[in-house]
N, C-alpha and C positions, 0 to 999 in steps of 0.2 A: 567106848570108855577103855575097855581092856586093850584095844589096839594102840590107842594113844599112850597108855602106860607101858606097853611093850616097847614102843618106839623110844620113849623116854629112857627106859631102863637100858635098852640096847645102846643108845647114844652115850649114856653115862658110862657103861661098861667099856666102850672103845675110846672114850676120851683120853686115857693115858697113852694111847698109841699115837696121838697128835704130837707133833714137834711144837710145843708151846713157845719155843724161841723163834720160830719161823715168822717172818714179817707178815705172812698171810694167814696166820693162825687166829688172829682177832684178839689175842692175849696181849696185854700191856706189859712190857718188860722194862727193867731199868735202863737208863740211857746208856749209850755206848761209851764205855770208859776207856776205850783202847784195847788192842788185841793183847792177850796174855802171852808171855814168852816163858817157856819152860827150859831151863838149862840143867843138863845132867852132867855131873862131874864124876869120873871114875878112872880106873886104872886097869891095864890088861893083866896084871898079876894079882888082882884083888878078887878073892873068891866070891864075896857078896855082889861085887860089880858084875862079874861074869855071869852069876846066877841071874841077876835082875835083867841083864841084856838078853840072856837066853830064854828065860821064863816069862818075864813081865812086859819087856819092851815090845814084843810082836803084838800082843793084845792091845797095849796102849796105842801102838801106831795104826791099828785097825779100827779104833774107837771113834765115835762121832766127836767126842771132845778133841781128839788130835787134829781133826779137820778145822777146828776153830782156833787153834793156837799156832804160834811159831815155836819150833823145837830146835835146840842146839845142844851139841855134845862137846864136852872137853874131856878127852881120854888120853891119859899119859901112859907110856909103856910100862912104867914102874910106879907102884904105890908111893915110894919115897920121893918121886919127882913130880907128883900130881899137882903141887902147888907152884912149880917153877914157871917163870915168865914165858918161856918158849911155847908152852901149851895153852896159854891164856891170851885171847885177843886183848889188846890194849884197853878198850873201854870196859872190860870185865874184871880187870885185875884187882880193883878195889874190893871186889866181892870176897876175895880170898880170906880176908880178915874174919869174916863171918864163919867160914869153915874152921879156922884156927880157934875162934871163940867157942865153937860147938864141940871142940875136942880134936879137930884135925883130921877126922876120918872121912873116907869115901866108901860107898856111894854117898853123893850129896846132891840135893836138888835146890834150885833157886826158881821162884816164880816171880816174874817181873811184869809190871804194867807201866807203860810209858817210860821205860828205862829205869824205874825204881823198883827195888826189891820189896815185894809184899810178903814174901815167906822164904825162909831158908831152913832146910831140915836135912839131916844126914843120918846114916846108919841103916842097918839091915831092915828094920821094921818101919822106917819113916815112910816109905812109899804107901803102904796099906793104911797106916795110922793117920798120916797127915797130908802127904803130897797128892795122892790120887783123889781123896775126897775134896780137896781144895780146888784142884783142877776142874773137877766136875761142877763145883759150885760157881767157880769164877769164869769159866769159858763160855 
């Protein structure tokens, strides 16, 4: 009886170590809704952008979530030119209006699924407050 309880308790203790999203895990997950795409928008002369790329991006790129997404960057040399056509791929140019609506600042992140924006957030604290938690939940 005690041995069975021990095995059950040990199994329960190590359950969080399982990747419950793995097809072999036995857990049922939501249907495949398409791969998440994360788009980072920044500038080379933007202090918060430089700080995010130096301090946060490396951990993000090493994360399990990063392996599950597509990642793109739009980085302008100057903050004042971050919204110019030359830095934006044609299919993404319409998203610039969301940055303007949010106040026009960078760093800014877009999360897309099947080509549609599911989230748009910008500013120094947006990564920790909104973007990263959403990536973890959605990837």
